[in-house]
C-alpha positions in Angstrom: -9.2 7.7 22.2 -12.5 9.9 22.3 -15.8 8.6 21.1 -15.9 11.0 18.2 -12.5 9.4 17.2 -13.7 6.0 17.6 -16.7 6.7 15.4 -14.6 8.3 12.8 -12.4 5.4 12.7 -15.5 2.8 12.5 -16.8 4.6 9.6 -13.7 4.8 7.9 -13.0 1.2 8.3 -16.6 0.2 7.2 -16.0 2.4 4.2 -12.6 0.8 3.7 -14.4 -2.9 3.9 -17.3 -1.9 1.5 -14.9 -0.4 -1.0 -12.6 -3.6 -0.7 -15.7 -5.8 -1.3 -17.0 -3.8 -4.5 -13.9 -4.0 -5.9 -13.7 -7.8 -5.2 -17.2 -8.2 -6.8 -16.1 -6.0 -9.7 -13.0 -8.2 -10.3 -14.9 -11.7 -10.1 -17.9 -10.1 -12.2 -16.8 -7.9 -14.7 -15.8 -10.3 -17.2 -12.3 -10.1 -16.0 -10.2 -13.1 -15.7 -9.2 -12.9 -11.8 -7.3 -15.6 -10.0 -4.6 -16.1 -7.3 -2.0 -17.5 -9.8 0.6 -14.9 -10.0 2.8 -14.8 -13.4 6.6 -14.5 -13.3 6.3 -11.0 -14.0 4.0 -10.0 -11.7 5.7 -11.7 -8.9 9.0 -10.4 -10.0 7.4 -6.6 -9.6 5.7 -7.4 -6.4 9.1 -8.7 -5.1 11.0 -5.6 -6.3 8.7 -3.4 -5.1 8.5 -5.0 -1.5 12.4 -5.2 -1.2 12.7 -1.6 -2.4 9.7 -0.2 -0.1 11.3 -1.8 3.1 14.7 -1.0 2.2 13.7 3.0 2.2 15.0 2.9 -1.7 12.7 5.4 -3.0 14.6 5.6 -6.5 14.2 2.2 -6.8 10.4 2.3 -5.8 9.7 5.0 -8.2 11.6 3.2 -11.0 8.9 0.4 -11.1 6.3 3.0 -12.0 5.6 4.8 -15.0 6.4 8.5 -15.6 2.6 9.6 -15.1 1.6 7.3 -12.6 -0.4 7.7 -9.3 0.2 6.6 -5.9 -2.8 7.2 -3.2 -2.6 6.6 0.1 -6.0 7.3 1.7 -5.2 6.7 5.5 -3.1 9.9 5.0 -5.2 11.7 2.7 -2.0 11.4 0.3 -1.8 11.6 -3.5 1.5 11.4 -5.6 1.6 12.0 -9.3 4.6 11.1 -11.1 7.5 9.2 -10.8 9.3 11.9 -9.0 6.4 12.8 -6.4 6.5 9.1 -5.7 9.9 8.7 -4.9 9.3 11.6 -2.8 6.5 10.1 -1.1 8.1 6.6 -0.4 11.2 8.6 0.9 8.8 10.1 3.6 7.1 7.0 4.3 10.5 5.2 5.3 11.6 8.3 7.5 8.8 7.2 9.8 8.8 3.5 9.5 11.4 0.9 10.0 9.9 -2.3 8.8 11.4 -5.3 10.5 9.2 -7.9 8.8 6.8 -8.1 5.8 4.9 -10.9 4.7 2.9 -11.3 1.7 -0.4 -12.8 2.1 -3.3 -13.5 -0.5 -2.6 -11.7 -4.1 -5.6 -11.6 -6.6 -4.5 -10.8 -10.2 -7.1 -9.6 -12.6 -6.3 -8.3 -16.4 -4.6 -5.3 -15.4 -4.7 -5.1 -11.8 -3.1 -7.0 -8.8 -4.4 -6.9 -5.2 -1.9 -7.8 -2.5 -2.3 -8.2 1.0 0.8 -7.6 3.2 1.3 -8.0 7.0 3.8 -5.4 8.0 5.6 -5.0 11.7 8.3 -3.0 12.8 8.8 0.5 14.6 6.9 3.7 13.7 6.8 7.4 14.6 4.2 9.8 14.4 5.2 12.8 12.2 5.7 16.0 14.6 7.0 13.6 17.1 10.7 12.9 17.2 11.7 10.2 14.6 13.8 8.5 17.0 10.8 8.1 19.5 9.4 5.0 18.1 6.7 2.2 19.1 6.2 -1.2 17.8 3.4 -1.9 15.6 1.8 -4.8 13.4 -0.8 -4.0 10.5 -2.0 -5.6 7.5 -2.1 -3.6 4.3 -3.8 -4.1 0.9 -2.1 -2.9 -2.1 -4.0 -2.2 -5.3 -1.7 -2.0 -8.3 -2.6 -1.3 -11.9 0.3 -2.6 -14.1 0.7 -2.1 -17.9 3.6 -3.4 -19.8 5.8 -4.1 -16.9 5.3 -0.8 -14.8 2.9 0.2 -12.1 0.6 2.8 -13.6 -1.3 3.3 -10.2 -0.9 2.2 -6.6 -3.4 2.8 -3.9 -2.2 1.7 -0.4 -4.9 0.7 2.3 -4.0 0.4 6.1 -5.2 1.6 9.4 -3.2 4.2 10.3 -3.9 4.0 14.2 -2.5 0.4 13.9 1.0 1.7 12.2 1.3 5.1 14.1 0.2 4.4 17.7 
């Protein structure tokens, strides 16, 4: 990896940590009731989301979102708006990644926001490479979901693409 690539990666990870820190501060100090106790409704949404995502069931993933929801993946500069675009994005994600294991870690719940840390492992392939040419990976992800009336209105997925697509 070139020194320029390392610099960009380092700056990107630093920015991610700053954003995560500011977001955590905001949840903790904005008057919002944040905690790690997950209601059965939120637990059900997270479980169904994880199951659908890792099964590659793009339609089931999209069904957990509102019709005009937004999905963002800053690592790939990707934004999907609307349930049908989210279904397409979820389908593309599983074309290049086989998830062997997913383990949910810490979960922080605010008034209308859920932050869930997850460790993923499996096999991945870089876009543009033969999809059958896969290498093992393990990475920690952070999902930020805004939820309203039992559906996701916005998701942001944070991860290190160099750990996943090596």
